[in-house]
OpenMM code with the backbone's topology and positions (N, CA, C; nanometers):
from openmm import Vec3, app, unit

residues = "MET ASN THR ASP ARG VAL SER SER LEU PHE TRP LEU ALA VAL GLY LEU ALA THR LEU TYR GLY SER SER ARG LEU GLY LEU GLY THR LEU GLY GLU PRO ASP SER GLY LEU PHE PRO PHE LEU ALA GLY GLY PHE ILE SER LEU VAL ALA LEU ILE ILE PHE LEU GLN SER PHE VAL ARG TRP ARG GLY VAL PRO LEU ASN LEU LYS ALA HIS TRP ILE ASP LEU ASN TRP HIS ARG SER LEU ILE VAL CYS PHE PHE THR LEU GLY PHE ILE LEU PHE LEU GLU GLY LEU GLY PHE PHE ILE THR SER PHE LEU LEU LEU PHE LEU MET PHE ARG TYR VAL GLU ASN LEU ALA TRP GLY LYS ALA ILE ILE ILE PRO ALA LEU THR LEU SER LEU THR TYR LEU LEU PHE ASN VAL LEU LEU LYS THR THR LEU PRO LYS GLY ILE PHE GLY LEU".split()
positions = [
    Vec3(5.3011, 6.8934, 11.7218),
    Vec3(5.1978, 6.9370, 11.5937),
    Vec3(5.0915, 6.8420, 11.5561),
    Vec3(4.9859, 6.8777, 11.5027),
    Vec3(4.8610, 6.7976, 11.4567),
    Vec3(4.9183, 6.6900, 11.3825),
    Vec3(4.8710, 6.5674, 11.3746),
    Vec3(4.9287, 6.4444, 11.2860),
    Vec3(4.8719, 6.4770, 11.1498),
    Vec3(4.7193, 6.5275, 11.1400),
    Vec3(4.6890, 6.5767, 11.0019),
    Vec3(4.7717, 6.6814, 10.9268),
    Vec3(4.8205, 6.7831, 11.0113),
    Vec3(4.9033, 6.8635, 10.9425),
    Vec3(5.0342, 6.7958, 10.8824),
    Vec3(5.0803, 6.7300, 10.9678),
    Vec3(5.2085, 6.6635, 10.9260),
    Vec3(5.2003, 6.5880, 10.8117),
    Vec3(5.0966, 6.4857, 10.8102),
    Vec3(5.0932, 6.4021, 10.6900),
    Vec3(5.0252, 6.4925, 10.5864),
    Vec3(4.9350, 6.5974, 10.6063),
    Vec3(4.8908, 6.6545, 10.4797),
    Vec3(5.0114, 6.7586, 10.4085),
    Vec3(5.0942, 6.7899, 10.4947),
    Vec3(5.2148, 6.8464, 10.4378),
    Vec3(5.3142, 6.7472, 10.3646),
    Vec3(5.3322, 6.6229, 10.4306),
    Vec3(5.4016, 6.5254, 10.3342),
    Vec3(5.3306, 6.5020, 10.1825),
    Vec3(5.2010, 6.5111, 10.1915),
    Vec3(5.1375, 6.4622, 10.0808),
    Vec3(5.1130, 6.5714, 9.9909),
    Vec3(5.1012, 6.6856, 10.0403),
    Vec3(5.1167, 6.8046, 9.9375),
    Vec3(5.2707, 6.8032, 9.8802),
    Vec3(5.3726, 6.7761, 9.9568),
    Vec3(5.5036, 6.7624, 9.8986),
    Vec3(5.5063, 6.6689, 9.7839),
    Vec3(5.4508, 6.5525, 9.8180),
    Vec3(5.4416, 6.4384, 9.7128),
    Vec3(5.3668, 6.4951, 9.5771),
    Vec3(5.2462, 6.5592, 9.6193),
    Vec3(5.1471, 6.5785, 9.4856),
    Vec3(5.2419, 6.7019, 9.4110),
    Vec3(5.2990, 6.7965, 9.4824),
    Vec3(5.3915, 6.8978, 9.4160),
    Vec3(5.4926, 6.8329, 9.3185),
    Vec3(5.5854, 6.7508, 9.3940),
    Vec3(5.6873, 6.6994, 9.3172),
    Vec3(5.6156, 6.6010, 9.1966),
    Vec3(5.5179, 6.5294, 9.2060),
    Vec3(5.4525, 6.4917, 9.1064),
    Vec3(5.4058, 6.5799, 8.9987),
    Vec3(5.3506, 6.7119, 9.0353),
    Vec3(5.3240, 6.7955, 8.9362),
    Vec3(5.4497, 6.8455, 8.8613),
    Vec3(5.5443, 6.8665, 8.9398),
    Vec3(5.6674, 6.9169, 8.8782),
    Vec3(5.7179, 6.8159, 8.7843),
    Vec3(5.7447, 6.7055, 8.8245),
    Vec3(5.7990, 6.5893, 8.7429),
    Vec3(5.7197, 6.5398, 8.6082),
    Vec3(5.5778, 6.5500, 8.6337),
    Vec3(5.4875, 6.5042, 8.5090),
    Vec3(5.4922, 6.6370, 8.4010),
    Vec3(5.5180, 6.7555, 8.4643),
    Vec3(5.5283, 6.8665, 8.3627),
    Vec3(5.6521, 6.8705, 8.2836),
    Vec3(5.7531, 6.8113, 8.3353),
    Vec3(5.8633, 6.7834, 8.2709),
    Vec3(5.8493, 6.6924, 8.1479),
    Vec3(5.7752, 6.5981, 8.1691),
    Vec3(5.7409, 6.4872, 8.0718),
    Vec3(5.6675, 6.5504, 7.9517),
    Vec3(5.6006, 6.6539, 7.9578),
    Vec3(5.4885, 6.7148, 7.8703),
    Vec3(5.3590, 6.6875, 7.8905),
    Vec3(5.2811, 6.7774, 7.8788),
    Vec3(5.1378, 6.7434, 7.9040),
    Vec3(5.0655, 6.7197, 7.7668),
    Vec3(5.0982, 6.7915, 7.6739),
    Vec3(5.0093, 6.7551, 7.5696),
    Vec3(4.8841, 6.8460, 7.5579),
    Vec3(4.7731, 6.7873, 7.4850),
    Vec3(4.6554, 6.8542, 7.4963),
    Vec3(4.5550, 6.7497, 7.5349),
    Vec3(4.4340, 6.7779, 7.5566),
    Vec3(4.3388, 6.6685, 7.6073),
    Vec3(4.3014, 6.5854, 7.4758),
    Vec3(4.2884, 6.6494, 7.3694),
    Vec3(4.2931, 6.5534, 7.2217),
    Vec3(4.3934, 6.4810, 7.2044),
    Vec3(4.5324, 6.5273, 7.2212),
    Vec3(4.6500, 6.4417, 7.2027),
    Vec3(4.7520, 6.4488, 7.3375),
    Vec3(4.6981, 6.3707, 7.4481),
    Vec3(4.7839, 6.3757, 7.5587),
    Vec3(4.9112, 6.3225, 7.5521),
    Vec3(5.0192, 6.4009, 7.6189),
    Vec3(5.1563, 6.3395, 7.6518),
    Vec3(5.1556, 6.2432, 7.7575),
    Vec3(5.2778, 6.1855, 7.8049),
    Vec3(5.2772, 6.0974, 7.8888),
    Vec3(5.2765, 6.1824, 8.0304),
    Vec3(5.2739, 6.2858, 8.0509),
    Vec3(5.2749, 6.3684, 8.1722),
    Vec3(5.1334, 6.4077, 8.2066),
    Vec3(5.0374, 6.3988, 8.1290),
    Vec3(4.8960, 6.4627, 8.1538),
    Vec3(4.8448, 6.3878, 8.2518),
    Vec3(4.8255, 6.2448, 8.2754),
    Vec3(4.7609, 6.1962, 8.3799),
    Vec3(4.8323, 6.1930, 8.5104),
    Vec3(4.9746, 6.1637, 8.5116),
    Vec3(5.0253, 6.2021, 8.6291),
    Vec3(5.0308, 6.3340, 8.6909),
    Vec3(5.0197, 6.4446, 8.5979),
    Vec3(4.9735, 6.5749, 8.6374),
    Vec3(4.8561, 6.6141, 8.6993),
    Vec3(4.7419, 6.5247, 8.6465),
    Vec3(4.6200, 6.5457, 8.7043),
    Vec3(4.6263, 6.4882, 8.8432),
    Vec3(4.6672, 6.3651, 8.8647),
    Vec3(4.6943, 6.3120, 8.9774),
    Vec3(4.7494, 6.3900, 9.0749),
    Vec3(4.8798, 6.4397, 9.0484),
    Vec3(4.9609, 6.5165, 9.1318),
    Vec3(4.8687, 6.6379, 9.1737),
    Vec3(4.7840, 6.6901, 9.0937),
    Vec3(4.7057, 6.8137, 9.1254),
    Vec3(4.5916, 6.7665, 9.2426),
    Vec3(4.5355, 6.6365, 9.1895),
    Vec3(4.4265, 6.6059, 9.2978),
    Vec3(4.5057, 6.5632, 9.4339),
    Vec3(4.6033, 6.5199, 9.4428),
    Vec3(4.6563, 6.4776, 9.5684),
    Vec3(4.6841, 6.6124, 9.6285),
    Vec3(4.7550, 6.7014, 9.5685),
    Vec3(4.7932, 6.8334, 9.6168),
    Vec3(4.6626, 6.9068, 9.6805),
    Vec3(4.5549, 6.9013, 9.5971),
    Vec3(4.4305, 6.9835, 9.6455),
    Vec3(4.3551, 6.9175, 9.7511),
    Vec3(4.3762, 6.7859, 9.7513),
    Vec3(4.3105, 6.7075, 9.8966),
    Vec3(4.3904, 6.7280, 10.0239),
    Vec3(4.5345, 6.7368, 9.9899),
    Vec3(4.6290, 6.7473, 10.1061),
    Vec3(4.6171, 6.8862, 10.1506),
    Vec3(4.5846, 7.0046, 10.0876),
    Vec3(4.5834, 7.1186, 10.1135),
    Vec3(4.4358, 7.1560, 10.1871),
    Vec3(4.3362, 7.0728, 10.1479),
    Vec3(4.2298, 7.0744, 10.2060),
    Vec3(4.2334, 7.0340, 10.3475),
    Vec3(4.2842, 6.9199, 10.3613),
    Vec3(4.3236, 6.8574, 10.4924),
    Vec3(4.4107, 6.9605, 10.5626),
    Vec3(4.5001, 6.9981, 10.5264),
    Vec3(4.6010, 7.0961, 10.6016),
    Vec3(4.4940, 7.1888, 10.6415),
    Vec3(4.4289, 7.2734, 10.5846),
    Vec3(4.3567, 7.4011, 10.6142),
    Vec3(4.2331, 7.3320, 10.7284),
    Vec3(4.1817, 7.2337, 10.7015),
    Vec3(4.0794, 7.1619, 10.7944),
    Vec3(4.1361, 7.1245, 10.9335),
    Vec3(4.2818, 7.1101, 10.9409),
    Vec3(4.3384, 7.0673, 11.0644),
    Vec3(4.3416, 7.1882, 11.1669),
    Vec3(4.3170, 7.3130, 11.1214),
    Vec3(4.3134, 7.4457, 11.2054),
    Vec3(4.1709, 7.4653, 11.2702),
    Vec3(4.0894, 7.3724, 11.2194),
    Vec3(3.9437, 7.3971, 11.2611),
    Vec3(3.9323, 7.2876, 11.3669),
    Vec3(3.8387, 7.3301, 11.4674),
    Vec3(3.7849, 7.2339, 11.5476),
    Vec3(3.6315, 7.2416, 11.5441),
    Vec3(3.5814, 7.1227, 11.4919),
    Vec3(3.4383, 7.1103, 11.4782),
    Vec3(3.3790, 7.1001, 11.6166),
    Vec3(3.2967, 7.1874, 11.6211),
    Vec3(3.2026, 7.2105, 11.7498),
    Vec3(3.2763, 7.1870, 11.8780),
    Vec3(3.3940, 7.2467, 11.8572),
    Vec3(3.5032, 7.2468, 11.9889),
    Vec3(3.5603, 7.1014, 12.0317),
    Vec3(3.5289, 7.0088, 11.9341),
    Vec3(3.5693, 6.8737, 11.9870),
    Vec3(3.6963, 6.8378, 11.8911),
    Vec3(3.8042, 6.8044, 11.9259),
    Vec3(3.9097, 6.7709, 11.8274),
    Vec3(3.9039, 6.6360, 11.7636),
    Vec3(3.9613, 6.6391, 11.6500),
    Vec3(3.9307, 6.5226, 11.5789),
    Vec3(4.0321, 6.4014, 11.6381),
    Vec3(3.9549, 6.2800, 11.6460),
    Vec3(4.0114, 6.1795, 11.7317),
    Vec3(4.0441, 6.0582, 11.5975),
    Vec3(4.1531, 6.0614, 11.5565),
    Vec3(4.1700, 5.9845, 11.4459),
    Vec3(4.2044, 5.8256, 11.4874),
    Vec3(4.2540, 5.8261, 11.6325),
    Vec3(4.2565, 5.6917, 11.6799),
    Vec3(4.1527, 5.6006, 11.6854),
    Vec3(4.0183, 5.6696, 11.7078),
    Vec3(3.8957, 5.6055, 11.7141),
    Vec3(3.8682, 5.5265, 11.5930),
    Vec3(3.9174, 5.5853, 11.4642),
    Vec3(3.8787, 5.5248, 11.3346),
    Vec3(3.9667, 5.3974, 11.3087),
    Vec3(4.0636, 5.3761, 11.3874),
    Vec3(4.1277, 5.2474, 11.3658),
    Vec3(4.1003, 5.1364, 11.4643),
    Vec3(4.0385, 5.1636, 11.5632),
    Vec3(3.9870, 5.0425, 11.6466),
    Vec3(3.8905, 4.9449, 11.5932),
    Vec3(3.9068, 4.8333, 11.6066),
    Vec3(3.8146, 4.7255, 11.5403),
    Vec3(3.8297, 4.7096, 11.3751),
    Vec3(3.9433, 4.7778, 11.3395),
    Vec3(3.9342, 4.7673, 11.1888),
    Vec3(3.9718, 4.6310, 11.1456),
    Vec3(3.8980, 4.5795, 11.0421),
    Vec3(3.9061, 4.4498, 10.9787),
    Vec3(4.0107, 4.4442, 10.8954),
    Vec3(4.1565, 4.4244, 10.9201),
    Vec3(4.2535, 4.4297, 10.8520),
    Vec3(4.2598, 4.2989, 10.7477),
    Vec3(4.2117, 4.1835, 10.7946),
    Vec3(4.2324, 4.0905, 10.6834),
    Vec3(4.1499, 4.1046, 10.5589),
    Vec3(4.0431, 4.1785, 10.5663),
    Vec3(3.9637, 4.2078, 10.4527),
    Vec3(4.0510, 4.3275, 10.3311),
    Vec3(4.1408, 4.3951, 10.4018),
    Vec3(4.2271, 4.4679, 10.3480),
    Vec3(4.3340, 4.4131, 10.2490),
    Vec3(4.3756, 4.3403, 10.3218),
    Vec3(4.5002, 4.2263, 10.2982),
    Vec3(4.4409, 4.1578, 10.1701),
    Vec3(4.3423, 4.0897, 10.1829),
    Vec3(4.2735, 4.0318, 10.0943),
    Vec3(4.2580, 4.0910, 9.9617),
    Vec3(4.2087, 4.2116, 9.9754),
    Vec3(4.1790, 4.2989, 9.8420),
    Vec3(4.3039, 4.3325, 9.7853),
    Vec3(4.3907, 4.3829, 9.8782),
    Vec3(4.5488, 4.3898, 9.8129),
    Vec3(4.5994, 4.2838, 9.7324),
    Vec3(4.5720, 4.1556, 9.7780),
    Vec3(4.6234, 4.0310, 9.7343),
    Vec3(4.5546, 4.0147, 9.5999),
    Vec3(4.4290, 4.0252, 9.5840),
    Vec3(4.3382, 4.0042, 9.4666),
    Vec3(4.3825, 4.0897, 9.3441),
    Vec3(4.4158, 4.2379, 9.4125),
    Vec3(4.4350, 4.3311, 9.3022),
    Vec3(4.5785, 4.3131, 9.2638),
    Vec3(4.6592, 4.2658, 9.3468),
    Vec3(4.7978, 4.2354, 9.2890),
    Vec3(4.7979, 4.1286, 9.1871),
    Vec3(4.7257, 4.0354, 9.2011),
    Vec3(4.6874, 3.9071, 9.1139),
    Vec3(4.6292, 3.9469, 9.0175),
    Vec3(4.5352, 4.0480, 8.9943),
    Vec3(4.4870, 4.1195, 8.8626),
    Vec3(4.5995, 4.1940, 8.8051),
    Vec3(4.6699, 4.2648, 8.8629),
    Vec3(4.8023, 4.3222, 8.7796),
    Vec3(4.8999, 4.2327, 8.7195),
    Vec3(4.9283, 4.1276, 8.7946),
    Vec3(5.0275, 4.0281, 8.7520),
    Vec3(4.9582, 3.9353, 8.6338),
    Vec3(4.8311, 3.9140, 8.6378),
    Vec3(4.7828, 3.8266, 8.5315),
    Vec3(4.7019, 3.8942, 8.4203),
    Vec3(4.7037, 4.0331, 8.4048),
    Vec3(4.6283, 4.1053, 8.3252),
    Vec3(4.6703, 4.0908, 8.1821),
    Vec3(4.8068, 4.0897, 8.1479),
    Vec3(4.8428, 4.0925, 8.0218),
    Vec3(4.8421, 3.9471, 7.9583),
    Vec3(4.8623, 3.8528, 8.0555),
    Vec3(4.8668, 3.6971, 8.0275),
    Vec3(4.7286, 3.6634, 7.9754),
    Vec3(4.6406, 3.6690, 8.0589),
    Vec3(4.4885, 3.6261, 8.0545),
    Vec3(4.3944, 3.6958, 7.9935),
    Vec3(4.4251, 3.8547, 7.9881),
    Vec3(4.3567, 3.9579, 7.9119),
    Vec3(4.2665, 4.0093, 8.0013),
    Vec3(4.2046, 4.1401, 7.9738),
    Vec3(4.1068, 4.2070, 8.0607),
    Vec3(3.9824, 4.1469, 8.1175),
    Vec3(3.9266, 4.0905, 8.0329),
    Vec3(3.7867, 4.0341, 8.0624),
    Vec3(3.7739, 3.9087, 8.1627),
    Vec3(3.9011, 3.8226, 8.1294),
    Vec3(3.9298, 3.7183, 8.2182),
    Vec3(3.9656, 3.7695, 8.3669),
    Vec3(4.0481, 3.8381, 8.3610),
    Vec3(4.1141, 3.8710, 8.4881),
    Vec3(4.0209, 3.9660, 8.5676),
    Vec3(3.9552, 4.0734, 8.4985),
    Vec3(3.8450, 4.1488, 8.5639),
    Vec3(3.7466, 4.0509, 8.6069),
    Vec3(3.6878, 3.9560, 8.5460),
    Vec3(3.5849, 3.8746, 8.5830),
    Vec3(3.6355, 3.7825, 8.7053),
    Vec3(3.7397, 3.7439, 8.7230),
    Vec3(3.8015, 3.6591, 8.8325),
    Vec3(3.8261, 3.7699, 8.9469),
    Vec3(3.8586, 3.8602, 8.9432),
    Vec3(3.8800, 3.9869, 9.0242),
    Vec3(3.7487, 4.0226, 9.1006),
    Vec3(3.6436, 4.0711, 9.0127),
    Vec3(3.5138, 4.0878, 9.0637),
    Vec3(3.4477, 3.9838, 9.1483),
    Vec3(3.4791, 3.8445, 9.0752),
    Vec3(3.3862, 3.7440, 9.1415),
    Vec3(3.4702, 3.7240, 9.2642),
    Vec3(3.5958, 3.7005, 9.2892),
    Vec3(3.6382, 3.6791, 9.4196),
    Vec3(3.6246, 3.8137, 9.5067),
    Vec3(3.6106, 3.9292, 9.4660),
    Vec3(3.5856, 4.0281, 9.5567),
    Vec3(3.4419, 4.0165, 9.6113),
    Vec3(3.3442, 3.9895, 9.5308),
    Vec3(3.2123, 3.9693, 9.5444),
    Vec3(3.1797, 3.8418, 9.6555),
    Vec3(3.2496, 3.7417, 9.6257),
    Vec3(3.2066, 3.6110, 9.6775),
    Vec3(3.2748, 3.5915, 9.8095),
    Vec3(3.4236, 3.6447, 9.8358),
    Vec3(3.4863, 3.6176, 9.9398),
    Vec3(3.5299, 3.7453, 10.0200),
    Vec3(3.5125, 3.8490, 9.9848),
    Vec3(3.5322, 3.9938, 10.0528),
    Vec3(3.3687, 4.0318, 10.0905),
    Vec3(3.3038, 4.0409, 10.0077),
    Vec3(3.1551, 4.0734, 10.0368),
    Vec3(3.0632, 3.9623, 10.0782),
    Vec3(3.1103, 3.8482, 10.0729),
    Vec3(3.0295, 3.7334, 10.1045),
    Vec3(2.8801, 3.7182, 10.0217),
    Vec3(2.8872, 3.7564, 9.8956),
    Vec3(2.7575, 3.7470, 9.8222),
    Vec3(2.7291, 3.5925, 9.7890),
    Vec3(2.6200, 3.5594, 9.7442),
    Vec3(2.5759, 3.4316, 9.7026),
    Vec3(2.6402, 3.3926, 9.5705),
    Vec3(2.6716, 3.2705, 9.5357),
    Vec3(2.7355, 3.2417, 9.4256),
    Vec3(2.6610, 3.3033, 9.2781),
    Vec3(2.5258, 3.2912, 9.2822),
    Vec3(2.4650, 3.3596, 9.1762),
    Vec3(2.4834, 3.4876, 9.1387),
    Vec3(2.4916, 3.5628, 9.2691),
    Vec3(2.5155, 3.7205, 9.2603),
    Vec3(2.6538, 3.7381, 9.2135),
    Vec3(2.7582, 3.6611, 9.2792),
    Vec3(2.8856, 3.6775, 9.2512),
    Vec3(2.9370, 3.6459, 9.0895),
    Vec3(2.8541, 3.5751, 9.0272),
    Vec3(2.8743, 3.5572, 8.9074),
    Vec3(2.8214, 3.6481, 8.8043),
    Vec3(2.6858, 3.6838, 8.8285),
    Vec3(2.6049, 3.7662, 8.7438),
    Vec3(2.6363, 3.9103, 8.7421),
    Vec3(2.6722, 3.9637, 8.8561),
    Vec3(2.7360, 4.0992, 8.8708),
    Vec3(2.8325, 4.1194, 8.7945),
    Vec3(2.9446, 4.0669, 8.8132),
    Vec3(3.0536, 4.0784, 8.7239),
    Vec3(3.0371, 4.0421, 8.5634),
    Vec3(2.9663, 3.9455, 8.5455),
    Vec3(2.9264, 3.9283, 8.4107),
    Vec3(2.8518, 4.0524, 8.3380),
    Vec3(2.7471, 4.1080, 8.4168),
    Vec3(2.6856, 4.2231, 8.3525),
    Vec3(2.7776, 4.3345, 8.3599),
    Vec3(2.8617, 4.3595, 8.4322),
    Vec3(2.9609, 4.4548, 8.4578),
    Vec3(3.0388, 4.4575, 8.3203),
    Vec3(3.1102, 4.3431, 8.3107),
    Vec3(3.1796, 4.3450, 8.1967),
    Vec3(3.1114, 4.3402, 8.0582),
    Vec3(3.0076, 4.2914, 8.0751),
    Vec3(2.9281, 4.3295, 7.9296),
    Vec3(2.9170, 4.4619, 7.9083),
    Vec3(2.8660, 4.5391, 7.9957),
    Vec3(2.8550, 4.6925, 7.9884),
    Vec3(2.9940, 4.7422, 7.9540),
    Vec3(3.0990, 4.6978, 8.0080),
    Vec3(3.2501, 4.7446, 7.9850),
    Vec3(3.2830, 4.7242, 7.8277),
    Vec3(3.2445, 4.6192, 7.7816),
    Vec3(3.2722, 4.5570, 7.6404),
    Vec3(3.1935, 4.6625, 7.5679),
    Vec3(3.0607, 4.7028, 7.5691),
    Vec3(3.0120, 4.7430, 7.4894),
    Vec3(3.0491, 4.9070, 7.5050),
    Vec3(3.0864, 4.9627, 7.6106),
    Vec3(3.1466, 5.0876, 7.6087),
    Vec3(3.2790, 5.0909, 7.5319),
    Vec3(3.3920, 5.0087, 7.5794),
    Vec3(3.5087, 5.0405, 7.5151),
    Vec3(3.5305, 4.9852, 7.3866),
    Vec3(3.4829, 4.8556, 7.3780),
    Vec3(3.5064, 4.7864, 7.2233),
    Vec3(3.4059, 4.8408, 7.1070),
    Vec3(3.2863, 4.8498, 7.1695),
    Vec3(3.1783, 4.8870, 7.0645),
    Vec3(3.1854, 5.0525, 7.0402),
    Vec3(3.1353, 5.1182, 7.1554),
    Vec3(3.1118, 5.2461, 7.1260),
    Vec3(3.2602, 5.3381, 7.0939),
    Vec3(3.3587, 5.2975, 7.1817),
    Vec3(3.4688, 5.3833, 7.1906),
    Vec3(3.5782, 5.3251, 7.0836),
    Vec3(3.5595, 5.1875, 7.0346),
    Vec3(3.6277, 5.1279, 6.9492),
    Vec3(3.7848, 5.1275, 6.9984),
    Vec3(3.8106, 5.0886, 7.1210),
    Vec3(3.9495, 5.0794, 7.1887),
    Vec3(3.9650, 4.9410, 7.2001),
    Vec3(4.0796, 4.9053, 7.2242),
    Vec3(4.1321, 4.7548, 7.2607),
    Vec3(4.1659, 4.7518, 7.3869),
    Vec3(4.1387, 4.6482, 7.4625),
    Vec3(4.1934, 4.6101, 7.5855),
    Vec3(4.2655, 4.4857, 7.5886),
    Vec3(4.3494, 4.4583, 7.6664),
    Vec3(4.4544, 4.3444, 7.6555),
    Vec3(4.3602, 4.2048, 7.6415),
    Vec3(4.4073, 4.1417, 7.5491),
    Vec3(4.3390, 4.0180, 7.5049),
    Vec3(4.3699, 3.8844, 7.5706),
    Vec3(4.5092, 3.8765, 7.6029),
    Vec3(4.5496, 3.7650, 7.6509),
    Vec3(4.5695, 3.6463, 7.5638),
    Vec3(4.6127, 3.5303, 7.6456),
    Vec3(4.6395, 3.3982, 7.5550),
    Vec3(4.5109, 3.3546, 7.4937),
    Vec3(4.3997, 3.3792, 7.5465),
    Vec3(4.2832, 3.3092, 7.5063),
    Vec3(4.2056, 3.4244, 7.3798),
    Vec3(4.2658, 3.5201, 7.3604),
    Vec3(4.1971, 3.6187, 7.2517),
    Vec3(4.0827, 3.6818, 7.2937),
    Vec3(4.0565, 3.6659, 7.4174),
    Vec3(3.9062, 3.7560, 7.4667),
    Vec3(3.9321, 3.8765, 7.5183),
] * unit.nanometer
topology = app.Topology()
chain = topology.addChain("A")
for resn in residues:
    res = topology.addResidue(resn, chain)
    for name in ("N", "CA", "C"):
        topology.addAtom(name, app.Element.getBySymbol(name[0]), res)
């Protein structure tokens, strides 16, 4: 059996299980969402993508079968592991240091050490991004983000 079919059936099952479990939590409304709304949307997205991949697995594009092995050759694994490590650090330090400090550190580290941007760009881009984030969430939407020990 085609590997795309098998993996898409697996993810379809995961998506459907997520839809079922989240619907039992309660969906609420868009104005007042319950705890199951966002997992329900995620499960719907996973199910939809899995269904599309499953259907596409029956189609041969221009008579040439899809060769997934070619996509994995010369893959730069250390960059993926660094991104996972930085993201894990973001998750672990978010509550303690606050959203803005951890987000700045995450973006800075990604730009500087994963994308190899110059120091200036690696500092300016996260600063501008977080300034816009502050304006959007704190000023316009009047929401609160984790402040951390420094109150930022």
